N, C-alpha and C positions, 0 to 999 in steps of 0.2 A: 469612716471606713470599717471600723470594728463593729459598729452598730449595724452596718449593712451586712457584714459577714455573719453576725449573730442572727440577723433576720433570715438570711439564707439557710443557715444551719437549722434554725427552728422550723422553717418551712420544710426543709428536707426531712427532719426528724418527724414532723407531723405527717408528711407523705408516707414515710416508712412505717409509721404506726398504723396508718390507714391500710397499707398493703398487708401488714401482719394480720390485721383484723379480717380483711377479705380472704387471705390465705387460710386463716383458721376456720372461717365460715365454710370455705370450699372443702377443707379437710373434714370438718364435721359432717357436711353433706355427703361427701364420699364415704365416710365411715358408716353413716346411717344407711346409705344405699348398699354398701357391702353387707351390713348386718341383715338388711331386708332380703338380699339375694341369698345369703347364707341360710337364713331361716327357710326360704322357699326351697332351696336345694335340699336341706335336711328333711323337710316334709316330703318332697318328691322321692328322696332316697329311701325314707322309711316306707313309703307306699310301695316302691319297687321291691324292697326287701319283703314286705308283707305279701305282695303278689307272687314273688318268687317262691316264698315259703308255701303259699297256698298251692301253687303249681306243682311244687315238689311233692306235697301231700297227695295231690290229685294223681300225679304220675305213680307214686308208690301204691296208691289205692288201685289204680288201673292195672299196674303190674301184678298186684296180688290177685285181682279179679281174673286177669289173663291166665295166671298160673293155676288158679282154681279151675277155670274152664278147661285149660289144657290138661290138667290132672284128671278131670272128669272124662274128657274125650279119650285120653290115653287109657284110662281104666276101662272105658267102654270098648276100645279097640282090642285091649288085651284080655277082656272078659270073655271067656268061652260061652257063657250063657247069653251074652249080647249077640254073638254070632249065631247062636241057635235060634234066638228070637227072630232075627232077621231072616234066617232060612225058613222058619215057620211062616212068617208073613209072606214071603215070596211064594211058598208052596200053596198058600191059600188063594192066590190069584188064579182065577179059572180060565182066563183067556189072554191072548196076546194084547188085546186092547186094554185090559186091566193092568197088565204089566207095563205097557207103554204109558198109561196114565200115571202109574206109580213112579216110573222112571222120570217122567216130566216133572212131577211134584218134587221128587228128591233133587233133581237137577236145579229146579228153581230155588229150593231151599239152600242148596250149596252155593248158588250164585249170590243169593241174598247174604249169606254168611261171609262169602269172599268180599263182597262189597262193604259189609260192615267192618271187616278186618282192614280193608284198604283205607276206609274212612278213619278208623282208629289209628292206623299207622301215620296217615297224613296229619291228623290232629297231634299226634306225639311229636312228629317232626316240627310242626309249627310251634308247639309249646317249647321244644328244645331251642329253636331259633329265637323265640321271644325271650326266654331266660338268658340265653347267651348275650343278646342285645342289651337286656336290662343290666346284666353283670358288667358288660363293657362300658355302658353309660355310667354306671356307678363308679367304676374304677377310674374312668376319665374325669369324672366330676371330683373325685377325691384327689387325683393327681393335680388337677387345676387348682383346687382349693389349697393344697399344700404348696404349690408354686406361688400362689397369690400371697402367702404369708410372708 
């Protein structure tokens, strides 16, 4: 009877050791998978940070360019000599047809500039949305990573 109990205990101990080995293997596999995903996340997060930084630099550059253009336009509008030059150009027009052609040309240029401004504003809005999304994704990823620990 004791021999039978000893055999049962030894069999149970062997089974438990096998379960421990299997659980450790699963734990190692889970750890390796977690490490793999952590590395992929870090690579993605770094790329998003780089993209966000580049986008911020682009936005800053475009803002500076807009300010420069705006400053030039403001200077032109405030510049009395610019008004004089425009008046001289209008006075040089000899007929109503020339005036109409000049008006059409100026209107087309204005429309082109308005369209370029609209496109720039749309691009700015899209960049802002992309940066906001990237930032939210990064925050969510960091939160999930912290919760996973």
